PyMOL CGO cylinders between C-alpha atoms (Angstrom):
from pymol import cmd
from pymol.cgo import CYLINDER

trace = [
    CYLINDER, -96.46, -48.05, -126.84, -97.75, -45.64, -129.51, 0.3, 1, 1, 1, 1, 1, 1,
    CYLINDER, -97.75, -45.64, -129.51, -95.46, -44.21, -132.10, 0.3, 1, 1, 1, 1, 1, 1,
    CYLINDER, -95.46, -44.21, -132.10, -94.96, -40.49, -131.65, 0.3, 1, 1, 1, 1, 1, 1,
    CYLINDER, -94.96, -40.49, -131.65, -92.77, -39.87, -134.66, 0.3, 1, 1, 1, 1, 1, 1,
    CYLINDER, -92.77, -39.87, -134.66, -94.23, -37.53, -137.21, 0.3, 1, 1, 1, 1, 1, 1,
    CYLINDER, -94.23, -37.53, -137.21, -94.79, -38.62, -140.82, 0.3, 1, 1, 1, 1, 1, 1,
    CYLINDER, -94.79, -38.62, -140.82, -95.26, -35.05, -142.03, 0.3, 1, 1, 1, 1, 1, 1,
    CYLINDER, -95.26, -35.05, -142.03, -93.96, -31.68, -140.96, 0.3, 1, 1, 1, 1, 1, 1,
    CYLINDER, -93.96, -31.68, -140.96, -97.43, -30.17, -140.57, 0.3, 1, 1, 1, 1, 1, 1,
    CYLINDER, -97.43, -30.17, -140.57, -100.85, -31.11, -139.27, 0.3, 1, 1, 1, 1, 1, 1,
    CYLINDER, -100.85, -31.11, -139.27, -104.28, -29.50, -139.58, 0.3, 1, 1, 1, 1, 1, 1,
    CYLINDER, -104.28, -29.50, -139.58, -105.50, -27.93, -136.35, 0.3, 1, 1, 1, 1, 1, 1,
    CYLINDER, -105.50, -27.93, -136.35, -108.52, -25.87, -135.33, 0.3, 1, 1, 1, 1, 1, 1,
    CYLINDER, -108.52, -25.87, -135.33, -107.79, -22.19, -134.66, 0.3, 1, 1, 1, 1, 1, 1,
    CYLINDER, -107.79, -22.19, -134.66, -110.33, -20.13, -132.69, 0.3, 1, 1, 1, 1, 1, 1,
    CYLINDER, -110.33, -20.13, -132.69, -111.02, -16.42, -133.30, 0.3, 1, 1, 1, 1, 1, 1,
    CYLINDER, -111.02, -16.42, -133.30, -112.81, -15.31, -130.09, 0.3, 1, 1, 1, 1, 1, 1,
    CYLINDER, -112.81, -15.31, -130.09, -113.66, -11.87, -131.44, 0.3, 1, 1, 1, 1, 1, 1,
    CYLINDER, -113.66, -11.87, -131.44, -115.96, -13.51, -134.01, 0.3, 1, 1, 1, 1, 1, 1,
    CYLINDER, -115.96, -13.51, -134.01, -117.69, -16.01, -131.68, 0.3, 1, 1, 1, 1, 1, 1,
    CYLINDER, -117.69, -16.01, -131.68, -121.32, -15.38, -130.68, 0.3, 1, 1, 1, 1, 1, 1,
    CYLINDER, -121.32, -15.38, -130.68, -121.56, -18.36, -128.31, 0.3, 1, 1, 1, 1, 1, 1,
    CYLINDER, -121.56, -18.36, -128.31, -124.22, -20.21, -130.32, 0.3, 1, 1, 1, 1, 1, 1,
    CYLINDER, -124.22, -20.21, -130.32, -122.42, -23.58, -129.81, 0.3, 1, 1, 1, 1, 1, 1,
    CYLINDER, -122.42, -23.58, -129.81, -123.16, -24.75, -133.36, 0.3, 1, 1, 1, 1, 1, 1,
    CYLINDER, -123.16, -24.75, -133.36, -119.57, -26.03, -133.39, 0.3, 1, 1, 1, 1, 1, 1,
    CYLINDER, -119.57, -26.03, -133.39, -120.20, -28.27, -130.35, 0.3, 1, 1, 1, 1, 1, 1,
    CYLINDER, -120.20, -28.27, -130.35, -123.37, -29.70, -131.84, 0.3, 1, 1, 1, 1, 1, 1,
    CYLINDER, -123.37, -29.70, -131.84, -121.61, -30.44, -135.16, 0.3, 1, 1, 1, 1, 1, 1,
    CYLINDER, -121.61, -30.44, -135.16, -118.76, -32.16, -133.32, 0.3, 1, 1, 1, 1, 1, 1,
    CYLINDER, -118.76, -32.16, -133.32, -121.07, -34.36, -131.27, 0.3, 1, 1, 1, 1, 1, 1,
    CYLINDER, -121.07, -34.36, -131.27, -122.74, -35.48, -134.50, 0.3, 1, 1, 1, 1, 1, 1,
    CYLINDER, -122.74, -35.48, -134.50, -119.34, -36.73, -135.69, 0.3, 1, 1, 1, 1, 1, 1,
    CYLINDER, -119.34, -36.73, -135.69, -118.43, -38.53, -132.47, 0.3, 1, 1, 1, 1, 1, 1,
    CYLINDER, -118.43, -38.53, -132.47, -121.83, -39.67, -131.17, 0.3, 1, 1, 1, 1, 1, 1,
    CYLINDER, -121.83, -39.67, -131.17, -124.34, -39.20, -134.04, 0.3, 1, 1, 1, 1, 1, 1,
    CYLINDER, -124.34, -39.20, -134.04, -126.14, -36.77, -131.72, 0.3, 1, 1, 1, 1, 1, 1,
    CYLINDER, -126.14, -36.77, -131.72, -126.48, -33.00, -131.85, 0.3, 1, 1, 1, 1, 1, 1,
    CYLINDER, -126.48, -33.00, -131.85, -126.20, -32.61, -128.08, 0.3, 1, 1, 1, 1, 1, 1,
    CYLINDER, -126.20, -32.61, -128.08, -122.85, -30.83, -127.91, 0.3, 1, 1, 1, 1, 1, 1,
    CYLINDER, -122.85, -30.83, -127.91, -121.44, -30.29, -124.42, 0.3, 1, 1, 1, 1, 1, 1,
    CYLINDER, -121.44, -30.29, -124.42, -119.79, -33.41, -122.97, 0.3, 1, 1, 1, 1, 1, 1,
    CYLINDER, -119.79, -33.41, -122.97, -120.25, -35.20, -126.29, 0.3, 1, 1, 1, 1, 1, 1,
    CYLINDER, -120.25, -35.20, -126.29, -118.18, -32.63, -128.17, 0.3, 1, 1, 1, 1, 1, 1,
    CYLINDER, -118.18, -32.63, -128.17, -114.40, -32.57, -128.57, 0.3, 1, 1, 1, 1, 1, 1,
    CYLINDER, -114.40, -32.57, -128.57, -114.50, -28.78, -128.86, 0.3, 1, 1, 1, 1, 1, 1,
    CYLINDER, -114.50, -28.78, -128.86, -115.82, -26.81, -125.90, 0.3, 1, 1, 1, 1, 1, 1,
    CYLINDER, -115.82, -26.81, -125.90, -116.78, -23.15, -125.95, 0.3, 1, 1, 1, 1, 1, 1,
    CYLINDER, -116.78, -23.15, -125.95, -117.14, -21.26, -122.69, 0.3, 1, 1, 1, 1, 1, 1,
    CYLINDER, -117.14, -21.26, -122.69, -117.34, -17.70, -121.46, 0.3, 1, 1, 1, 1, 1, 1,
    CYLINDER, -117.34, -17.70, -121.46, -119.54, -14.77, -122.33, 0.3, 1, 1, 1, 1, 1, 1,
    CYLINDER, -119.54, -14.77, -122.33, -119.90, -12.31, -125.19, 0.3, 1, 1, 1, 1, 1, 1,
    CYLINDER, -119.90, -12.31, -125.19, -116.59, -10.66, -125.93, 0.3, 1, 1, 1, 1, 1, 1,
    CYLINDER, -116.59, -10.66, -125.93, -114.69, -13.20, -123.82, 0.3, 1, 1, 1, 1, 1, 1,
    CYLINDER, -114.69, -13.20, -123.82, -115.39, -16.64, -125.30, 0.3, 1, 1, 1, 1, 1, 1,
    CYLINDER, -115.39, -16.64, -125.30, -112.77, -19.39, -125.09, 0.3, 1, 1, 1, 1, 1, 1,
    CYLINDER, -112.77, -19.39, -125.09, -112.58, -22.58, -127.07, 0.3, 1, 1, 1, 1, 1, 1,
    CYLINDER, -112.58, -22.58, -127.07, -110.66, -25.67, -125.98, 0.3, 1, 1, 1, 1, 1, 1,
    CYLINDER, -110.66, -25.67, -125.98, -109.83, -28.23, -128.62, 0.3, 1, 1, 1, 1, 1, 1,
    CYLINDER, -109.83, -28.23, -128.62, -106.95, -30.63, -129.29, 0.3, 1, 1, 1, 1, 1, 1,
    CYLINDER, -106.95, -30.63, -129.29, -103.96, -29.00, -130.92, 0.3, 1, 1, 1, 1, 1, 1,
    CYLINDER, -103.96, -29.00, -130.92, -102.59, -32.37, -132.15, 0.3, 1, 1, 1, 1, 1, 1,
    CYLINDER, -102.59, -32.37, -132.15, -99.32, -31.96, -130.21, 0.3, 1, 1, 1, 1, 1, 1,
    CYLINDER, -99.32, -31.96, -130.21, -99.18, -35.74, -129.67, 0.3, 1, 1, 1, 1, 1, 1,
    CYLINDER, -99.18, -35.74, -129.67, -97.75, -35.65, -126.17, 0.3, 1, 1, 1, 1, 1, 1,
    CYLINDER, -97.75, -35.65, -126.17, -100.43, -38.16, -125.13, 0.3, 1, 1, 1, 1, 1, 1,
    CYLINDER, -100.43, -38.16, -125.13, -99.20, -40.85, -127.53, 0.3, 1, 1, 1, 1, 1, 1,
    CYLINDER, -99.20, -40.85, -127.53, -96.40, -42.21, -125.35, 0.3, 1, 1, 1, 1, 1, 1,
    CYLINDER, -96.40, -42.21, -125.35, -98.68, -42.31, -122.30, 0.3, 1, 1, 1, 1, 1, 1,
    CYLINDER, -98.68, -42.31, -122.30, -100.86, -45.05, -123.76, 0.3, 1, 1, 1, 1, 1, 1,
    CYLINDER, -100.86, -45.05, -123.76, -99.60, -48.36, -122.39, 0.3, 1, 1, 1, 1, 1, 1,
    CYLINDER, -99.60, -48.36, -122.39, -101.47, -50.40, -125.04, 0.3, 1, 1, 1, 1, 1, 1,
    CYLINDER, -101.47, -50.40, -125.04, -100.49, -48.29, -128.05, 0.3, 1, 1, 1, 1, 1, 1,
    CYLINDER, -100.49, -48.29, -128.05, -104.03, -47.20, -128.88, 0.3, 1, 1, 1, 1, 1, 1,
    CYLINDER, -104.03, -47.20, -128.88, -102.88, -43.66, -129.72, 0.3, 1, 1, 1, 1, 1, 1,
    CYLINDER, -102.88, -43.66, -129.72, -100.79, -42.86, -132.80, 0.3, 1, 1, 1, 1, 1, 1,
    CYLINDER, -100.79, -42.86, -132.80, -100.56, -40.39, -135.65, 0.3, 1, 1, 1, 1, 1, 1,
    CYLINDER, -100.56, -40.39, -135.65, -102.56, -41.30, -138.73, 0.3, 1, 1, 1, 1, 1, 1,
    CYLINDER, -102.56, -41.30, -138.73, -101.41, -40.69, -142.32, 0.3, 1, 1, 1, 1, 1, 1,
    CYLINDER, -101.41, -40.69, -142.32, -102.49, -37.03, -142.01, 0.3, 1, 1, 1, 1, 1, 1,
    CYLINDER, -102.49, -37.03, -142.01, -100.49, -36.70, -138.76, 0.3, 1, 1, 1, 1, 1, 1,
    CYLINDER, -100.49, -36.70, -138.76, -103.67, -36.34, -136.68, 0.3, 1, 1, 1, 1, 1, 1,
    CYLINDER, -103.67, -36.34, -136.68, -103.44, -37.98, -133.26, 0.3, 1, 1, 1, 1, 1, 1,
    CYLINDER, -103.44, -37.98, -133.26, -105.96, -40.82, -133.50, 0.3, 1, 1, 1, 1, 1, 1,
    CYLINDER, -105.96, -40.82, -133.50, -107.35, -43.37, -131.06, 0.3, 1, 1, 1, 1, 1, 1,
    CYLINDER, -107.35, -43.37, -131.06, -107.77, -47.01, -132.09, 0.3, 1, 1, 1, 1, 1, 1,
    CYLINDER, -107.77, -47.01, -132.09, -110.95, -47.90, -130.18, 0.3, 1, 1, 1, 1, 1, 1,
    CYLINDER, -110.95, -47.90, -130.18, -110.38, -51.62, -130.75, 0.3, 1, 1, 1, 1, 1, 1,
    CYLINDER, -110.38, -51.62, -130.75, -107.04, -51.41, -128.97, 0.3, 1, 1, 1, 1, 1, 1,
    CYLINDER, -107.04, -51.41, -128.97, -108.10, -48.99, -126.20, 0.3, 1, 1, 1, 1, 1, 1,
    CYLINDER, -108.10, -48.99, -126.20, -108.80, -50.58, -122.81, 0.3, 1, 1, 1, 1, 1, 1,
    CYLINDER, -108.80, -50.58, -122.81, -110.53, -47.50, -121.37, 0.3, 1, 1, 1, 1, 1, 1,
    CYLINDER, -110.53, -47.50, -121.37, -107.98, -46.81, -118.63, 0.3, 1, 1, 1, 1, 1, 1,
    CYLINDER, -107.98, -46.81, -118.63, -108.28, -43.02, -119.18, 0.3, 1, 1, 1, 1, 1, 1,
    CYLINDER, -108.28, -43.02, -119.18, -104.54, -42.42, -118.66, 0.3, 1, 1, 1, 1, 1, 1,
    CYLINDER, -104.54, -42.42, -118.66, -104.51, -40.21, -121.75, 0.3, 1, 1, 1, 1, 1, 1,
    CYLINDER, -104.51, -40.21, -121.75, -107.39, -38.13, -120.37, 0.3, 1, 1, 1, 1, 1, 1,
    CYLINDER, -107.39, -38.13, -120.37, -105.54, -37.58, -117.10, 0.3, 1, 1, 1, 1, 1, 1,
    CYLINDER, -105.54, -37.58, -117.10, -102.22, -36.86, -118.82, 0.3, 1, 1, 1, 1, 1, 1,
    CYLINDER, -102.22, -36.86, -118.82, -103.36, -34.54, -121.64, 0.3, 1, 1, 1, 1, 1, 1,
    CYLINDER, -103.36, -34.54, -121.64, -101.40, -31.32, -121.03, 0.3, 1, 1, 1, 1, 1, 1,
    CYLINDER, -101.40, -31.32, -121.03, -104.14, -29.18, -122.55, 0.3, 1, 1, 1, 1, 1, 1,
    CYLINDER, -104.14, -29.18, -122.55, -107.10, -31.10, -121.03, 0.3, 1, 1, 1, 1, 1, 1,
    CYLINDER, -107.10, -31.10, -121.03, -108.70, -31.82, -124.39, 0.3, 1, 1, 1, 1, 1, 1,
    CYLINDER, -108.70, -31.82, -124.39, -108.74, -35.62, -124.40, 0.3, 1, 1, 1, 1, 1, 1,
    CYLINDER, -108.74, -35.62, -124.40, -112.40, -36.15, -123.52, 0.3, 1, 1, 1, 1, 1, 1,
    CYLINDER, -112.40, -36.15, -123.52, -114.37, -38.76, -121.58, 0.3, 1, 1, 1, 1, 1, 1,
    CYLINDER, -114.37, -38.76, -121.58, -118.09, -39.10, -122.09, 0.3, 1, 1, 1, 1, 1, 1,
    CYLINDER, -118.09, -39.10, -122.09, -120.35, -41.30, -119.94, 0.3, 1, 1, 1, 1, 1, 1,
    CYLINDER, -120.35, -41.30, -119.94, -121.81, -42.83, -123.11, 0.3, 1, 1, 1, 1, 1, 1,
    CYLINDER, -121.81, -42.83, -123.11, -118.70, -44.86, -123.92, 0.3, 1, 1, 1, 1, 1, 1,
    CYLINDER, -118.70, -44.86, -123.92, -115.72, -46.56, -122.32, 0.3, 1, 1, 1, 1, 1, 1,
    CYLINDER, -115.72, -46.56, -122.32, -112.98, -45.13, -124.52, 0.3, 1, 1, 1, 1, 1, 1,
    CYLINDER, -112.98, -45.13, -124.52, -112.03, -41.43, -124.61, 0.3, 1, 1, 1, 1, 1, 1,
    CYLINDER, -112.03, -41.43, -124.61, -112.37, -39.24, -127.68, 0.3, 1, 1, 1, 1, 1, 1,
    CYLINDER, -112.37, -39.24, -127.68, -110.71, -36.13, -129.08, 0.3, 1, 1, 1, 1, 1, 1,
    CYLINDER, -110.71, -36.13, -129.08, -110.70, -33.72, -131.98, 0.3, 1, 1, 1, 1, 1, 1,
    CYLINDER, -110.70, -33.72, -131.98, -109.82, -35.41, -135.26, 0.3, 1, 1, 1, 1, 1, 1,
    CYLINDER, -109.82, -35.41, -135.26, -109.52, -32.14, -137.22, 0.3, 1, 1, 1, 1, 1, 1,
    CYLINDER, -109.52, -32.14, -137.22, -112.40, -33.15, -139.50, 0.3, 1, 1, 1, 1, 1, 1,
    CYLINDER, -112.40, -33.15, -139.50, -113.59, -29.55, -139.88, 0.3, 1, 1, 1, 1, 1, 1,
    CYLINDER, -113.59, -29.55, -139.88, -117.26, -30.16, -139.03, 0.3, 1, 1, 1, 1, 1, 1,
    CYLINDER, -117.26, -30.16, -139.03, -117.14, -27.46, -136.35, 0.3, 1, 1, 1, 1, 1, 1,
    CYLINDER, -117.14, -27.46, -136.35, -115.51, -25.04, -138.79, 0.3, 1, 1, 1, 1, 1, 1,
    CYLINDER, -115.51, -25.04, -138.79, -118.24, -25.57, -141.39, 0.3, 1, 1, 1, 1, 1, 1,
    CYLINDER, -118.24, -25.57, -141.39, -120.99, -25.25, -138.75, 0.3, 1, 1, 1, 1, 1, 1,
    CYLINDER, -120.99, -25.25, -138.75, -119.85, -21.91, -137.31, 0.3, 1, 1, 1, 1, 1, 1,
    CYLINDER, -119.85, -21.91, -137.31, -122.05, -19.12, -138.72, 0.3, 1, 1, 1, 1, 1, 1,
    CYLINDER, -122.05, -19.12, -138.72, -119.58, -16.44, -137.63, 0.3, 1, 1, 1, 1, 1, 1,
    CYLINDER, -119.58, -16.44, -137.63, -116.43, -18.07, -139.06, 0.3, 1, 1, 1, 1, 1, 1,
    CYLINDER, -116.43, -18.07, -139.06, -114.85, -18.07, -135.61, 0.3, 1, 1, 1, 1, 1, 1,
    CYLINDER, -114.85, -18.07, -135.61, -113.09, -21.37, -136.31, 0.3, 1, 1, 1, 1, 1, 1,
    CYLINDER, -113.09, -21.37, -136.31, -110.53, -22.12, -138.96, 0.3, 1, 1, 1, 1, 1, 1,
    CYLINDER, -110.53, -22.12, -138.96, -108.68, -25.29, -139.99, 0.3, 1, 1, 1, 1, 1, 1,
    CYLINDER, -108.68, -25.29, -139.99, -105.02, -24.40, -140.60, 0.3, 1, 1, 1, 1, 1, 1,
    CYLINDER, -105.02, -24.40, -140.60, -101.72, -26.20, -141.14, 0.3, 1, 1, 1, 1, 1, 1,
    CYLINDER, -101.72, -26.20, -141.14, -99.27, -25.98, -138.23, 0.3, 1, 1, 1, 1, 1, 1,
    CYLINDER, -99.27, -25.98, -138.23, -95.79, -27.38, -137.74, 0.3, 1, 1, 1, 1, 1, 1,
    CYLINDER, -95.79, -27.38, -137.74, -95.95, -30.41, -135.40, 0.3, 1, 1, 1, 1, 1, 1,
    CYLINDER, -95.95, -30.41, -135.40, -92.72, -29.51, -133.59, 0.3, 1, 1, 1, 1, 1, 1,
    CYLINDER, -92.72, -29.51, -133.59, -93.97, -25.95, -133.02, 0.3, 1, 1, 1, 1, 1, 1,
    CYLINDER, -93.97, -25.95, -133.02, -97.16, -27.32, -131.41, 0.3, 1, 1, 1, 1, 1, 1,
    CYLINDER, -97.16, -27.32, -131.41, -95.13, -29.40, -128.97, 0.3, 1, 1, 1, 1, 1, 1,
    CYLINDER, -95.13, -29.40, -128.97, -92.88, -26.43, -128.15, 0.3, 1, 1, 1, 1, 1, 1,
    CYLINDER, -92.88, -26.43, -128.15, -95.88, -24.20, -127.36, 0.3, 1, 1, 1, 1, 1, 1,
    CYLINDER, -95.88, -24.20, -127.36, -97.39, -26.80, -125.02, 0.3, 1, 1, 1, 1, 1, 1,
    CYLINDER, -97.39, -26.80, -125.02, -94.06, -27.38, -123.27, 0.3, 1, 1, 1, 1, 1, 1,
    CYLINDER, -94.06, -27.38, -123.27, -93.63, -23.62, -122.87, 0.3, 1, 1, 1, 1, 1, 1,
    CYLINDER, -93.63, -23.62, -122.87, -97.11, -23.20, -121.36, 0.3, 1, 1, 1, 1, 1, 1,
    CYLINDER, -97.11, -23.20, -121.36, -96.31, -26.02, -118.93, 0.3, 1, 1, 1, 1, 1, 1,
    CYLINDER, -96.31, -26.02, -118.93, -93.04, -24.31, -117.94, 0.3, 1, 1, 1, 1, 1, 1,
    CYLINDER, -93.04, -24.31, -117.94, -90.90, -27.12, -119.30, 0.3, 1, 1, 1, 1, 1, 1,
]
cmd.load_cgo(trace, "trace")
């Protein structure tokens, strides 16, 4: 099983400012370049923007780590920066993490067997012309508490 203990107190996460978003999807295209070396966006992006002007939503991993213990082969763990990372060599492609993810941000793309997720690299932040995304430090325990609260736990 993966190790869910935190090495640091904080982790970098993507924060979305919907009032600034123009829906151009530059963030999705930048993300798909990181994960798939393609500027397609959409299902090849770990960040997803939806909605319409004035009501955009972004869904992206908040690095809570609740998926780590669900991986029966230990392919998920926190890296040295406390980002939840997937070891593709260890992953068997069972998709349990995708099904379990409490915020529905562990992604599956038809182009590969193993899932993928936000790695807080900041490519989407740099690509956004409106500065609607920001990479900020958050307390790991606070992230878990927010997810548990939203789930009614």
